[in-house]
DSSP file (Angstrom, degrees, kcal/mol; ACC not computed):
  #  RESIDUE AA STRUCTURE BP1 BP2  ACC     N-H-->O    O-->H-N    N-H-->O    O-->H-N    TCO  KAPPA ALPHA  PHI   PSI    X-CA   Y-CA   Z-CA
    1    1 A M     >        0   0    0      0, 0.0     4,-2.2     0, 0.0     5,-0.1   0.000 360.0 360.0 360.0 -47.7  236.2   75.3  134.0
    2    2 A K  H  >  +     0   0    0      1,-0.2     4,-2.1     2,-0.2     5,-0.1   0.835 360.0  52.6 -62.7 -36.7  238.0   77.7  131.6
    3    3 A K  H  > S+     0   0    0      2,-0.2     4,-3.1     1,-0.2    -1,-0.2   0.927 109.7  50.1 -65.3 -44.6  236.6   76.1  128.5
    4    4 A M  H  > S+     0   0    0      1,-0.2     4,-2.5     2,-0.2    -2,-0.2   0.926 111.2  47.5 -58.9 -46.7  233.0   76.4  130.0
    5    5 A I  H  X S+     0   0    0     -4,-2.2     4,-3.0     1,-0.2    -1,-0.2   0.927 112.3  49.7 -62.7 -40.4  233.5   80.1  130.8
    6    6 A A  H  X S+     0   0    0     -4,-2.1     4,-2.5     2,-0.2    -2,-0.2   0.926 112.9  47.3 -62.3 -45.3  234.9   80.8  127.4
    7    7 A T  H  X S+     0   0    0     -4,-3.1     4,-2.6     2,-0.2    -1,-0.2   0.916 113.4  46.8 -56.8 -43.7  231.9   79.0  125.7
    8    8 A C  H  X S+     0   0    0     -4,-2.5     4,-2.6     2,-0.2     5,-0.2   0.962 112.1  52.1 -63.5 -54.1  229.3   80.8  127.9
    9    9 A S  H  X S+     0   0    0     -4,-3.0     4,-2.2     1,-0.2    -1,-0.2   0.872 111.4  45.1 -52.1 -49.3  231.0   84.0  127.1
   10   10 A T  H  X S+     0   0    0     -4,-2.5     4,-2.1     2,-0.2    -1,-0.2   0.898 111.2  54.2 -62.4 -44.3  231.0   83.4  123.3
   11   11 A A  H  X S+     0   0    0     -4,-2.6     4,-2.6     2,-0.2    -2,-0.2   0.956 110.9  46.4 -57.2 -48.4  227.3   82.3  123.4
   12   12 A L  H  X S+     0   0    0     -4,-2.6     4,-2.8     1,-0.2    -2,-0.2   0.890 111.0  50.8 -58.3 -42.8  226.5   85.6  125.2
   13   13 A L  H  X S+     0   0    0     -4,-2.2     4,-2.5    -5,-0.2    -1,-0.2   0.894 111.3  46.7 -59.3 -42.3  228.3   87.6  122.9
   14   14 A M  H  X S+     0   0    0     -4,-2.1     4,-2.3     2,-0.2    -2,-0.2   0.890 113.3  52.3 -71.4 -38.2  226.6   85.9  119.8
   15   15 A L  H  X S+     0   0    0     -4,-2.6     4,-2.4    -5,-0.2    -2,-0.2   0.980 110.4  45.8 -55.3 -59.4  223.2   86.4  121.6
   16   16 A I  H  X S+     0   0    0     -4,-2.8     4,-2.2     1,-0.2    -2,-0.2   0.855 114.1  48.0 -57.2 -40.5  223.8   90.1  122.2
   17   17 A S  H  X S+     0   0    0     -4,-2.5     4,-1.9     1,-0.2    -1,-0.2   0.871 108.6  54.0 -74.7 -30.6  225.0   90.8  118.6
   18   18 A S  H  X S+     0   0    0     -4,-2.3     4,-2.0    -5,-0.2    -2,-0.2   0.882 110.4  49.9 -65.0 -34.1  222.1   88.8  117.1
   19   19 A Q  H  X S+     0   0    0     -4,-2.4     4,-2.0     1,-0.2    -2,-0.2   0.944 109.3  49.0 -68.4 -45.5  219.8   91.2  119.2
   20   20 A A  H  X S+     0   0    0     -4,-2.2     4,-2.1     1,-0.2    -1,-0.2   0.847 110.7  50.1 -58.6 -37.8  221.4   94.2  118.0
   21   21 A L  H  X S+     0   0    0     -4,-1.9     4,-1.6     2,-0.2    -1,-0.2   0.888 106.4  56.2 -72.5 -34.7  221.2   93.1  114.5
   22   22 A A  H  < S+     0   0    0     -4,-2.0     4,-0.3     1,-0.2    -2,-0.2   0.919 110.7  45.1 -64.2 -39.0  217.4   92.4  114.9
   23   23 A Y  H >< S+     0   0    0     -4,-2.0     3,-1.1     1,-0.2    -1,-0.2   0.869 110.6  53.0 -64.4 -39.4  216.9   96.0  116.1
   24   24 A N  H 3< S+     0   0    0     -4,-2.1    -1,-0.2     1,-0.2    -2,-0.2   0.692  99.2  65.4 -74.7 -14.9  219.0   97.3  113.3
   25   25 A D  T 3< S+     0   0    0     -4,-1.6    -1,-0.2    -5,-0.1    -2,-0.2   0.660  84.9  94.0 -72.4 -13.9  216.9   95.4  110.7
   26   26 A L  S <  S-     0   0    0     -3,-1.1    34,-0.0    -4,-0.3    -3,-0.0  -0.338  91.4 -89.6 -82.8 165.7  213.8   97.4  111.5
   27   27 A A     >  -     0   0    0      1,-0.1     4,-2.4     4,-0.0     5,-0.2  -0.384  37.9-113.9 -70.2 151.7  212.8  100.5  109.6
   28   28 A P  H  > S+     0   0    0      0, 0.0     4,-2.3     0, 0.0     5,-0.2   0.844 117.6  55.7 -64.8 -30.7  214.3  103.7  111.0
   29   29 A R  H  > S+     0   0    0      2,-0.2     4,-2.7     1,-0.2     5,-0.2   0.956 109.3  46.5 -66.2 -41.8  210.7  104.9  112.0
   30   30 A D  H  > S+     0   0    0      2,-0.2     4,-2.8     1,-0.2     5,-0.3   0.919 111.3  51.9 -59.1 -46.9  210.2  101.7  114.0
   31   31 A Q  H  X S+     0   0    0     -4,-2.4     4,-2.5     2,-0.2    -1,-0.2   0.913 111.6  45.7 -50.9 -49.3  213.6  102.1  115.6
   32   32 A K  H  X S+     0   0    0     -4,-2.3     4,-2.0     2,-0.2    -2,-0.2   0.907 114.4  49.1 -68.6 -45.5  212.8  105.7  116.6
   33   33 A R  H  X S+     0   0    0     -4,-2.7     4,-2.7    -5,-0.2     5,-0.2   0.933 113.1  46.7 -58.8 -44.6  209.3  104.7  117.9
   34   34 A I  H  X S+     0   0    0     -4,-2.8     4,-3.0     1,-0.2     5,-0.3   0.930 113.3  47.9 -69.6 -45.1  210.6  101.9  119.9
   35   35 A S  H  X S+     0   0    0     -4,-2.5     4,-1.3    -5,-0.3    -1,-0.2   0.811 112.5  49.3 -65.9 -25.9  213.4  103.9  121.4
   36   36 A T  H  X S+     0   0    0     -4,-2.0     4,-2.1     2,-0.2    -2,-0.2   0.911 112.6  45.8 -71.2 -47.9  211.2  106.7  122.3
   37   37 A E  H  X S+     0   0    0     -4,-2.7     4,-2.9    -5,-0.2     5,-0.2   0.933 114.5  47.8 -68.6 -40.3  208.6  104.5  124.0
   38   38 A V  H  X S+     0   0    0     -4,-3.0     4,-3.0    -5,-0.2    -1,-0.2   0.899 111.3  51.4 -65.0 -34.8  211.3  102.5  126.0
   39   39 A H  H  X S+     0   0    0     -4,-1.3     4,-2.0    -5,-0.3    -1,-0.2   0.873 109.7  48.9 -68.2 -35.7  213.1  105.7  127.1
   40   40 A E  H  X S+     0   0    0     -4,-2.1     4,-3.1     2,-0.2     5,-0.3   0.955 113.7  48.0 -64.9 -51.2  209.7  107.1  128.3
   41   41 A M  H  X S+     0   0    0     -4,-2.9     4,-2.8     1,-0.2     6,-0.3   0.924 111.2  51.0 -48.7 -50.6  209.1  103.8  130.2
   42   42 A Q  H  <>S+     0   0    0     -4,-3.0     5,-1.3    -5,-0.2     4,-0.5   0.919 114.3  41.4 -60.4 -45.1  212.6  103.8  131.6
   43   43 A V  H ><5S+     0   0    0     -4,-2.0     3,-0.6     3,-0.2    -2,-0.2   0.955 119.2  43.7 -66.6 -51.8  212.3  107.3  132.9
   44   44 A F  H 3<5S+     0   0    0     -4,-3.1    -2,-0.2     1,-0.2    -3,-0.2   0.889 124.8  33.3 -61.1 -43.2  208.7  107.0  134.3
   45   45 A L  T 3<5S-     0   0    0     -4,-2.8    -1,-0.2    -5,-0.3    -2,-0.2   0.326 106.1-124.3-104.4  10.1  209.1  103.5  135.9
   46   46 A E  T < 5 -     0   0    0     -3,-0.6    -3,-0.2    -4,-0.5     2,-0.2   0.872  44.9-179.7  50.6  49.3  212.8  104.1  136.8
   47   47 A L      < -     0   0    0     -5,-1.3    -1,-0.2    -6,-0.3    52,-0.0  -0.499  26.3-113.3 -79.6 146.6  213.9  101.1  135.0
   48   48 A S     >  -     0   0    0     -2,-0.2     4,-2.2     1,-0.1     5,-0.1  -0.230  30.7-106.8 -61.1 163.8  217.6  100.0  134.8
   49   49 A Q  H  > S+     0   0    0      1,-0.2     4,-2.6     2,-0.2     5,-0.2   0.963 122.0  53.6 -57.8 -52.0  219.5  100.0  131.6
   50   50 A G  H  > S+     0   0    0      1,-0.2     4,-1.8     2,-0.2    -1,-0.2   0.874 109.5  46.6 -57.5 -42.2  219.3   96.3  131.4
   51   51 A D  H  > S+     0   0    0      2,-0.2     4,-2.3     1,-0.2    -1,-0.2   0.921 111.9  51.0 -63.2 -42.9  215.5   96.3  131.9
   52   52 A A  H  X S+     0   0    0     -4,-2.2     4,-2.3     1,-0.2    -2,-0.2   0.898 108.1  52.2 -54.8 -47.1  215.1   98.9  129.3
   53   53 A D  H  X S+     0   0    0     -4,-2.6     4,-1.8     2,-0.2    -1,-0.2   0.831 108.1  52.1 -60.5 -39.8  217.3   96.9  126.9
   54   54 A K  H  X S+     0   0    0     -4,-1.8     4,-2.3    -5,-0.2    -2,-0.2   0.945 112.3  45.3 -58.0 -53.4  215.0   93.8  127.5
   55   55 A I  H  X S+     0   0    0     -4,-2.3     4,-2.5     1,-0.2    -2,-0.2   0.875 110.1  54.0 -68.1 -37.2  211.9   95.7  126.7
   56   56 A K  H  X S+     0   0    0     -4,-2.3     4,-1.8     1,-0.2    -1,-0.2   0.870 109.8  48.3 -60.6 -38.8  213.5   97.3  123.7
   57   57 A Q  H  X S+     0   0    0     -4,-1.8     4,-3.2     2,-0.2     5,-0.3   0.930 109.9  51.3 -68.3 -43.2  214.4   93.8  122.4
   58   58 A L  H  X S+     0   0    0     -4,-2.3     4,-2.3     1,-0.2    -2,-0.2   0.949 111.8  47.8 -60.2 -46.9  210.8   92.5  123.0
   59   59 A K  H  X S+     0   0    0     -4,-2.5     4,-2.1     2,-0.2    -1,-0.2   0.861 112.2  49.4 -63.0 -34.6  209.3   95.4  121.1
   60   60 A A  H  X S+     0   0    0     -4,-1.8     4,-2.9     2,-0.2    -1,-0.2   0.939 110.7  49.1 -63.9 -46.9  211.8   95.0  118.2
   61   61 A D  H  X S+     0   0    0     -4,-3.2     4,-2.2     1,-0.2    -2,-0.2   0.922 112.4  49.1 -66.9 -38.0  211.0   91.3  118.0
   62   62 A M  H  X S+     0   0    0     -4,-2.3     4,-3.1    -5,-0.3    -1,-0.2   0.896 110.0  51.0 -65.4 -41.6  207.2   92.1  118.0
   63   63 A A  H  X S+     0   0    0     -4,-2.1     4,-2.8     1,-0.2     5,-0.2   0.931 111.1  49.3 -63.0 -44.2  207.6   94.8  115.2
   64   64 A K  H  X S+     0   0    0     -4,-2.9     4,-2.0     1,-0.2     5,-0.2   0.917 111.5  47.8 -62.6 -39.7  209.5   92.3  113.1
   65   65 A A  H  X S+     0   0    0     -4,-2.2     4,-2.7    -5,-0.2     5,-0.2   0.916 110.9  52.4 -68.9 -39.9  206.8   89.7  113.6
   66   66 A N  H  X S+     0   0    0     -4,-3.1     4,-2.1     1,-0.2    -2,-0.2   0.931 108.6  49.8 -56.3 -43.5  204.2   92.2  112.7
   67   67 A A  H  X S+     0   0    0     -4,-2.8     4,-1.7     2,-0.2    -1,-0.2   0.915 112.3  46.9 -60.9 -44.4  205.9   93.2  109.6
   68   68 A K  H  X S+     0   0    0     -4,-2.0     4,-2.3     1,-0.2    -1,-0.2   0.897 113.2  48.2 -66.6 -39.6  206.2   89.6  108.5
   69   69 A L  H  X>S+     0   0    0     -4,-2.7     4,-2.7    -5,-0.2     5,-0.6   0.892 109.3  54.3 -74.1 -30.1  202.6   88.7  109.3
   70   70 A I  H  X5S+     0   0    0     -4,-2.1     4,-1.1    -5,-0.2    -1,-0.2   0.862 108.1  48.7 -66.0 -38.8  201.4   91.8  107.5
   71   71 A Q  H  <5S+     0   0    0     -4,-1.7    -2,-0.2    -5,-0.2    -1,-0.2   0.911 118.9  40.7 -70.8 -38.8  203.2   90.7  104.4
   72   72 A E  H  <5S+     0   0    0     -4,-2.3    -2,-0.2    -5,-0.1    -1,-0.2   0.867 134.7  13.3 -72.5 -37.7  201.7   87.2  104.8
   73   73 A H  H  <5S-     0   0    0     -4,-2.7     7,-0.2    -5,-0.2    -3,-0.2   0.599 103.6-109.4-121.3 -19.7  198.1   88.0  105.8
   74   74 A G    ><< -     0   0    0     -4,-1.1     3,-1.3    -5,-0.6     2,-0.3   0.064  47.8 -59.2  92.4 145.4  197.5   91.6  105.2
   75   75 A R  T 3  S-     0   0    0      1,-0.2    -5,-0.0    -5,-0.2    -9,-0.0  -0.417 115.4  -4.3 -61.4 117.7  197.1   94.4  107.7
   76   76 A G  T 3  S+     0   0    0     -2,-0.3    -1,-0.2     1,-0.2     2,-0.1   0.620  93.7 142.0  82.9   8.6  194.2   94.0  110.2
   77   77 A T    <>  -     0   0    0     -3,-1.3     4,-2.5     1,-0.1    -1,-0.2  -0.456  65.5-112.6 -84.6 169.8  192.8   90.9  108.7
   78   78 A D  H  > S+     0   0    0      1,-0.2     4,-2.9     2,-0.2     5,-0.3   0.936 119.2  51.3 -54.7 -49.1  191.3   88.0  110.6
   79   79 A A  H  > S+     0   0    0      1,-0.2     4,-2.5     2,-0.2    -1,-0.2   0.886 109.7  49.4 -58.1 -40.7  194.3   85.7  109.5
   80   80 A F  H  > S+     0   0    0     -6,-0.2     4,-2.0    -7,-0.2    -1,-0.2   0.929 110.4  49.3 -67.0 -45.6  196.8   88.3  110.7
   81   81 A R  H  X S+     0   0    0     -4,-2.5     4,-1.0     1,-0.2    -2,-0.2   0.947 114.4  47.6 -61.9 -48.0  195.1   88.7  114.2
   82   82 A E  H >< S+     0   0    0     -4,-2.9     3,-0.6     1,-0.2    -1,-0.2   0.918 112.9  45.8 -57.9 -48.8  195.1   84.9  114.5
   83   83 A A  H 3X S+     0   0    0     -4,-2.5     4,-0.5    -5,-0.3    -1,-0.2   0.784 108.8  58.1 -67.7 -24.9  198.7   84.4  113.5
   84   84 A R  H 3X S+     0   0    0     -4,-2.0     4,-2.6    -5,-0.2     3,-0.5   0.781  83.3  85.0 -79.3 -23.0  199.8   87.3  115.7
   85   85 A K  H <X S+     0   0    0     -4,-1.0     4,-2.7    -3,-0.6     5,-0.2   0.883  89.1  47.3 -49.2 -51.2  198.4   85.8  118.9
   86   86 A P  H  > S+     0   0    0      0, 0.0     4,-2.2     0, 0.0    -1,-0.2   0.911 112.9  48.3 -58.5 -41.5  201.4   83.6  119.7
   87   87 A Y  H  X S+     0   0    0     -4,-0.5     4,-2.7    -3,-0.5    -2,-0.2   0.900 112.5  50.0 -64.5 -47.0  203.9   86.4  119.1
   88   88 A W  H  X S+     0   0    0     -4,-2.6     4,-2.7     2,-0.2     5,-0.2   0.885 108.3  53.1 -57.6 -44.0  201.8   88.7  121.3
   89   89 A T  H  X S+     0   0    0     -4,-2.7     4,-2.3    -5,-0.3    -2,-0.2   0.917 111.3  46.4 -55.2 -48.8  201.7   86.0  124.1
   90   90 A T  H  X S+     0   0    0     -4,-2.2     4,-2.3     2,-0.2     5,-0.2   0.888 111.7  49.9 -69.7 -43.6  205.4   85.8  124.0
   91   91 A Y  H  X S+     0   0    0     -4,-2.7     4,-3.0     1,-0.2    -2,-0.2   0.961 114.4  45.2 -63.5 -44.2  205.9   89.7  124.0
   92   92 A Q  H  X S+     0   0    0     -4,-2.7     4,-3.0     1,-0.2    -2,-0.2   0.882 112.1  51.5 -67.3 -36.9  203.5   90.1  127.0
   93   93 A S  H  < S+     0   0    0     -4,-2.3     4,-0.4    -5,-0.2    -1,-0.2   0.963 113.7  43.8 -65.0 -45.1  205.1   87.2  128.9
   94   94 A G  H >X S+     0   0    0     -4,-2.3     3,-1.1     1,-0.2     4,-0.7   0.925 114.2  52.2 -66.1 -43.7  208.6   88.7  128.4
   95   95 A L  H >X S+     0   0    0     -4,-3.0     4,-2.9     1,-0.3     3,-1.2   0.913 107.1  49.9 -57.4 -43.4  207.3   92.2  129.3
   96   96 A F  H 3< S+     0   0    0     -4,-3.0    -1,-0.3     1,-0.3    -2,-0.2   0.501 100.5  64.2 -82.3   4.5  205.7   91.1  132.5
   97   97 A K  H <4 S+     0   0    0     -3,-1.1    -1,-0.3    -4,-0.4    -2,-0.2   0.686 113.8  36.7 -85.4 -20.9  209.0   89.4  133.6
   98   98 A V  H << S+     0   0    0     -3,-1.2     2,-0.3    -4,-0.7    -2,-0.2   0.864 131.0  11.2 -94.3 -46.8  210.4   92.9  133.5
   99   99 A I  S  < S-     0   0    0     -4,-2.9    -1,-0.3   -48,-0.1     2,-0.2  -0.815  79.8-110.2-128.7 172.4  207.7   95.1  134.8
  100  100 A S     >  -     0   0    0     -2,-0.3     4,-2.0    -3,-0.1     5,-0.2  -0.532  29.4-109.6 -97.5 160.3  204.3   94.3  136.5
  101  101 A R  H  > S+     0   0    0      1,-0.2     4,-1.8     2,-0.2     5,-0.2   0.883 121.9  53.9 -55.0 -40.3  200.8   94.8  135.0
  102  102 A D  H  > S+     0   0    0      2,-0.2     4,-2.7     1,-0.2    -1,-0.2   0.887 104.9  52.7 -60.3 -38.5  200.4   97.7  137.5
  103  103 A D  H  > S+     0   0    0      1,-0.2     4,-2.5     2,-0.2    -2,-0.2   0.929 110.8  47.8 -66.3 -41.9  203.5   99.3  136.2
  104  104 A L  H  X S+     0   0    0     -4,-2.0     4,-2.0     2,-0.2    -1,-0.2   0.825 110.9  51.4 -69.9 -32.2  202.2   99.1  132.7
  105  105 A R  H  X S+     0   0    0     -4,-1.8     4,-2.4    -5,-0.2    -1,-0.2   0.944 110.2  48.1 -71.9 -44.3  198.9  100.5  133.7
  106  106 A R  H  X S+     0   0    0     -4,-2.7     4,-1.7     1,-0.2    -2,-0.2   0.900 113.0  49.5 -64.5 -36.4  200.4  103.4  135.4
  107  107 A F  H  X S+     0   0    0     -4,-2.5     4,-0.8     1,-0.2    -1,-0.2   0.936 111.9  45.6 -61.2 -46.2  202.6  104.1  132.4
  108  108 A N  H >X S+     0   0    0     -4,-2.0     4,-0.9     1,-0.2     3,-0.5   0.863 111.7  54.3 -66.8 -39.1  199.8  103.9  129.9
  109  109 A A  H >X S+     0   0    0     -4,-2.4     4,-0.8     1,-0.2     3,-0.8   0.901 104.5  54.9 -66.9 -36.9  197.7  106.1  132.2
  110  110 A S  H 3< S+     0   0    0     -4,-1.7    -1,-0.2     1,-0.3    -2,-0.2   0.694 103.8  54.8 -71.9 -19.2  200.4  108.8  132.4
  111  111 A K  H << S+     0   0    0     -4,-0.8    -1,-0.3    -3,-0.5    -2,-0.2   0.748 102.8  55.8 -84.5 -25.1  200.5  109.1  128.7
  112  112 A K  H <<        0   0    0     -4,-0.9    -2,-0.2    -3,-0.8    -1,-0.2   0.663 360.0 360.0 -78.0 -18.1  196.8  109.8  128.4
  113  113 A G     <        0   0    0     -4,-0.8    -1,-0.2    -3,-0.0    -2,-0.1   0.410 360.0 360.0 -81.0 360.0  196.9  112.8  130.7
């Protein structure tokens, strides 16, 4: 039992540090943009810190995927849009595990006003 707990703890720590590294690999402007967006969502939707961290990681992963795909296919090309679809699907799926579609609509509407 102790060995299983130690193994799980180690795996969790590795996951957390790899996620932090993924965020830190982003350009400073992307880090700032993501942090600001997530903070606004956290305040408006009254999200827990854990939920905000999940969204922040999803946004960081999406930003990294976009940067990679832009290098491979060029910005805004048909090939870029097609290659981006699975990443976007994963992002949305993860996002809607944390917040509802209605929450996202309310948040987006609050930014337009």
